[in-house]
N, C-alpha and C positions, 0 to 999 in steps of 0.2 A: 302461756305454757304450750309447747309443741306436742300435742297429742290429739287423738281422735277418740271420742267417747261415743259408743252406741248405747243409747238409753232405751231400755225395753220395758214396756208397761202395757197394761190393759186399757188405761184411761189417761186422758189429757184434755183439759179444757183448751179450746172450745169444741172439741171433736167428740168427746165422750166423758161423762161424769156420773158417778153414783155417790160420791162423797169426797173426802179429803184427799184421797189418792189422786183423783183427777185434778183438783186444784193444785196440788203440790207439783205434780209432773208438768202440767201446763204452764206454771209460772217458773219453775226451776230451770227447765231446758232453755228458754229464752235468756234468763239471767246468766246462765253458764255461757251461752253463746255471746252475750255482750261482754263477757270477761275474756274474749279472744280465745276461747277453747272451741275446737271443732267438735260439735255435737250433732248426732243424728238421732232423731226420735223414731222408734218403731212401735207401731200399734197394730192390733188386729184391724181388718177392713170392715168395720162397722158401717151399716148403711148410712148413718148420719155423717160419719167421717168422709165416705166416699162422696157424698153429695156436697159436703163443704169444700173439698179441695177441687172438685170439678175436673181439671185438666191433667190429672195424674197420668204418668207414662209408665209403661211396663219396662222393668229392668232385669227381671229374671222370672224363671218358671221352675217350679218344683213339682215333678211328676210322681214322686215316691214318698210324700209326707203321709203320716197317719191322717186319716180322714179324707184322702184324695188329693188330686192335683190342686195346686194354688199358684197364683201369680203374685209377684212382688211389685208394687207400684211406688213410684217416686213422686213426691210433691213437696210442698212447703207448708209448715204449720201456719194456718191463717193468722194474719196480723203480725207475723214475724218473718225473719229470714232463716229460721231453723229448718234444715233439710228434714224431710219426713218420709218414712217408709211405711206402707200399709200392706199387710198380708191379706190378699183377697181370696176367700174360699166361701162362696155364698151359701153352701150347704152347712158350714160351720158358723159363720158370723153374720150372714145376711138375714137376720131375724128382727122383725119390728118389735119395739117395746124395750123392757129392761134388758141389760147386758147379760146377766147371769141366771135369771129366773124366768119362768113362763108367766102366763096371764094369771095364774092361780097363786103366784108367789112361790112356786116349788122350783128348786134348782134344776137346771137342765141335766138330764141324765148323762148326756155326752160332754159335760164341761171338761172331764180329763182329757177327752179326745181333742176338743177345741184348743185347749191351752197347752196340751203336749205337742200338737202340730205347731202352734205358735212358737214354742220354745225350740223346737227342732229348726225351724226356719231362722230364728234369731241366731242360733249357734252357726248356722251356715254362712249368714251374713258376716258374723264376727270372724269366721275362719277365712273369708275372702271371696269375693265374687267379681267377675269381670265388670269393669265400669264403675265399681263402687270403691271409695277410699278404703285403705287398710285401717283396721281397728286396733287400738292400743288397750282400751279398757271397756269392758261391757258392764253397764250399771243396770242391774235387774231390780225391779220393784215388786215387792209383795208376792203372794203365793202363786199368782198367775204366771209369773216369770221364774218360779222357783227352780224348775228343771234346767234352766239356761246354763247355770255354772257347771253342772254335770255334763251337759251336752257339749259345751265348749272344751272342757278338759278331754272329752272323748275324741274331738277333732285333732288334738295334739297341736293346735295353733298356739303361737306365743303370745297369747292374749290374757290379760288379767281380768278378774271379775270381782265386782262388789255387789253384794246383796243387801238391799234396804228393806227393813221390817217396818211396815206401816201399821199393821194390826195383827198381832200374834194370835188373836182369837180365831181368825180366819186362816185355815191351814191347808185347804185343798187335799183333804184325806179321802181316799177312794179304795175300793176293793183291789186286792193284789193282783187280780187278773189284768188290770190295766198296765202292769209292768210288761206283759207279754205284747199287748197291743201297741204300746209306745216303744218297744224294743229297748228297754233299758239294759245297759251292760250287766253281765252276771254279777260282777263285783260290787255293784251298787244296790243289789236286791235284798241284802240282809239288814239286820238291825243296826249295823254300823254304817249303813247307807241310807236308803230312802224308805226303809220299812219302819212303821211306827204303829205299835200295838195291832199288828196284823193288817195294816193298810199301807197303800202307797201314799206318802205325804209329799206334796209338792214343796211345802215350806221347809220341811226338814232337809230335802235335797239342797235347797238354797243354803241353809245353815251349815251343812256339812262340807259342801263342795266349793262354795265361794272362797276366794283368797282373802277377802275382808268382808266384815259385816258391820252394818250400822242401823240405828234406828233414829227416830226423828225428834229426839230431845235427850239431853244428858241424863236427866232423872229416870226416864224410861229405860235407858241402857242399863242402869244399876238395878232397876226393878225386875226386869225380865230374866235375870239370872237367879231369881228366887222362886221357890215353889209357889208363893202367894200370887205372883204376877206372871209366871213363865208359861201358863196355859199348857202344862205338861212338857214343854220344850226346854225347861231350865237345865235338865241334865244333859241336853245336847249343847246348850250354850255355855255352860260353865267351863268345859275344857277349851273353849275357844274365846274366853273372856279377853285374852290378850289381843284378839283380832276384832273385838267388838267396841264400837264407839257410838256416842250420841251426838247428832248435829241438829240443832233446832230448825224446824221449817221456817221459811220467811213467808211473806205474802206479797202479792203483786200490788205495790203501792200505786200503780198507775190505774188499775181497775178499782181498787179500794182507796179512793182519795175523796174525802167529804167536800173538799173545796171545788172539785171539778167533776163530781159524779153526776152524769146525765140522768140518772134514775131518781135523783132527789129533787123535790120541788124548788129548793134553794140551797146553794152550797154554804159551807161554813168551815172554819178552821180554829185551831187552838187560840190564835190571836184575834179572831173575830167569830165568836161562837153564836152570833144572833140567829143565823139560819137554822140552827138545830130546833129552835122553838117552832119555826114554820114546819119543820119536818115532823115534829111531834104532833102538831095539829093535823097535818095531812095523814099520818098514821092512824090517829084516833078517827078521823072522818072516814078513811078507807075501810076501817074495821067495824065501824058503827059504834065505837066507844064514845062517851060524853067528851066533848072537846074542852077539857079542863086543863089549863096550863100548869096548874100546881099539883095535879094528881100524879103520883109516882106510877110510871108504866114499867112493869116488869115483863121482859121478853124471854121466851124459850124458843130458841131456833136451832134444833138439832133433831137427830133421830129419836123417835119415841120408843126407846128400848130399855131393857134391864141394864145394859152397860151404862146408858146415860141417865140412869136413876129416874126413869119415868115414874116408877113406883113410889119412890120417896117423895118426889115433887107432888104426886097426887094426894099424899098424906099431909104434906107441909102446907100447901097453898090454901086449903080451906081455913086452917088456923090463922094464916096471914090475912086472908080476905075478911074474916070475921073481926080481927082485932084492928084492922086499918080500913075504915069504910070507904076511903077515896082511892084505895089501891086498885090499879087495873092491870090485868094479865093478858098478853098477846102471845099465842102459840102458833109456831110455823114448823111443821114437820110431819113425818109419817114414820111408821115402824110397825111394831108388833100390834096385832088387832086389839088385844085386851087393853093396851094402853091408849090406843087411838079412841076406843069406846069410853075409856075412863075420862079422858079430857073432854070428849063431847058431853058426857054427863056433867062434868064440872061447868061447862058452859051453860047448860040448862039450869043448874043450881044457882049460878050467879050471872043472870042475863044482864047485858050491857056493862058487865065488869070483867067478864072472861070471854075472849073470842078466840076460837080455835080454827085454824086453816089446816086441814090435812092435805099434804102435798108440799110442793116446793116451786116457787117461781124466783128468778133471779131478781126481778124488780121489787118483789115484796121483801125479799131478804135484805136488800140494800135500804129500803124504807124502814124495815124493822130496826136495823142497826143505827140508822140515822135518826129515828124518831124516839126510840125507847130510852129510858133513863138507866135501867139496870138489866143486864143479861144474867139469867139464872142458868148455870151450866154445871149441874152435878154429873159426876162420871165416876164409876167404880174403877176404871183404868183409862188413861187418856195418853196415847203415845205423844201427841203434840197439842192439839186443840186449836184449830184455826178460827172457830167462831169467836172466841174471846179476843183474838188478835184483831179480827175485823171490827168487833164492837169497840175496843179501846181506840182504835184508829178514828172512830166516829164519836168518841166522847161518851159512849155507853159503858157504864162501869160494870165489870163482871163480878159475880158471886159464884165461886167455883170450888171444886174439890181440890185438895191439896195432893195431887197425884201427877206424875209424868210431866209433860210439857206445861201444864197449868201452874205447877209449883215453880217452874223455871221462868215463867214470864209475868206472873201476877204477884205483886208485892202488897201484903196486908198492912193497914195502918197500925195494927197491934205491934207489928215489928219495925215499921218504917213510918215515922211521922211524916204526913204528906206535906207539911210546911217546909221540911228540911231534907227529905229524902225522896225516894221514888215510888212511894205508895200509890197504887193504881187500881186496886181492886180488893176483894175480900175473899178469904179462903176458909174452908171447914174441913174437918177430918171425919172419916167414916161414912157410914150410909144410914144414919139415924135421922129420921125427920126433924128431931129436936136440934141437931147440929146444922141442918140446912136453914131452919127457921131462925136460929140465933144469928147466922151470918147475914141473912137477908135483913134482919131487924138492925143489925149494925149498919148496913148500908142505907136503910131508911133513915136512921138517926143522922148519918152523915148528910143524906139528901136534905134534910131539914135545916141544915147549917149551910147557907149558900157559899160562904167563903171556903169552908172546907171542901165542899163538893166541886167548886170550881177548880180548886188546886188538884183534887183527884183527876178531874177531866184533863187538865193541862199535862199532868204527868202521863196519863194514859195516851193522850194524842200525840205528844212529843217523843214517845218511846220509839226506838228504831227497830221495827219488826220487818224491814225489808229484807231482800235476799242477799245484799252485798256482804254482810258479815258471814252468812252461812256458806256462801260460794267460796269464800276464802278458806274455810274449813275443808270443803269438798276438794278444793285444788291441792291442798296439802295431802289429803287422803289419797287422791289419784297419783300424786308425785311419789308417795310412799309405795304405791303398787308397781311402778315402773322400775324394772331391774330383776334380780333373781326372784323366782317365784317363792313365796313363803312356804314353809314346809306345811304339808297338809296336816290339818289338826288331828289330834288324837281321835281315833274312832271308838274309844272305849265307851262312850256314852251309849246306853241302850234305852230303848223306849220303855 
């Protein structure tokens, strides 16, 4: 396809990551590039990103951005041929530690300034800068890039915009005074524009002003137009439902490949699974769990938050641990302090049966997926759900909530006989501990039947969760954007 896509995001592995957004963008941009689409990725100039690219060259300077002068640096996304642009303003982005919060976990007070400046700069790149290729489509990701579609329209450039919603719970809502600081056009300042319940909303700007909208799974696209899952934005989305679609995220099957993974002690595959036993023993040894080849190991590898049902797991797991004396639980993640403390207390209550690692390391995440038998992934809402995709790739069977992308990728044996269909995991409904317990118990019953379990693993490992099918959908979406600009959606939705 002969077009140039400017992809605008706050995160992309290996340069910056706080969660699934970084994984998605870092894998999607190279996958798109491999499909012969010209794609340029634009990120803030985080210290880690600047250090990783090393020889970046200055291609433009912006002297009048909110937050002060900034330079635009050109480089290449490490490990790929994808052109990369970094907006460098050390006063805004040159902070050590987490991207969005301070050392106490509090959001930076100037985040609207940081990402408002970033969005302004992205719009100028889209409108055209000397020495840079002309842009056909701007693909903006999540609230950090939410103002990009508005600012692109303001330039008058013949550029189309796509806004991808990764997690609608994070909206970038700030006091209205920031509209003046960021110099928003007058027509965008009311309830039909960027104002949301008396605040400036970055995500609402993206929802209102982008030519097309999408989210990261078909089921989630249907969910977010409802009051139950719309996080207050369902009234904005419903008038634009004809411009909203869902495209399932893929995973980088080169990075997440159990046969060739350098972070595993021994590789394995669906055809030759023996190495998984070695990985399980290594995981148990690494965590200080008894090295019992037959003990079922249940892993939790996600943020410890209300969204991820940390509270439900803390009620369900004691019941399971008491009922199944050989059950082992491995937890890797961080999140809300009360849940972190709750899991620490669970570890104290069940020594050498529950191990909790607060934090995240890539090496331990790979070993967790490689060595565990079951991944417990409760979620009150889940736009896509990458962790279960990684787990299935590694023959670790997910037990997950029937929401969003989890419902699109996990097939339960209750509905799909694993011997004749694609059953690859277990699903439960609602947020009651009893429902979670019942699903885990069904998984443990299957685990006790080696032939059934082996078939579930084969189904999971052989499923195609790579980027190629999703890229084809995005190419069709981009193609639909090229041509006359779709009519601006009705602005009748109010906050």
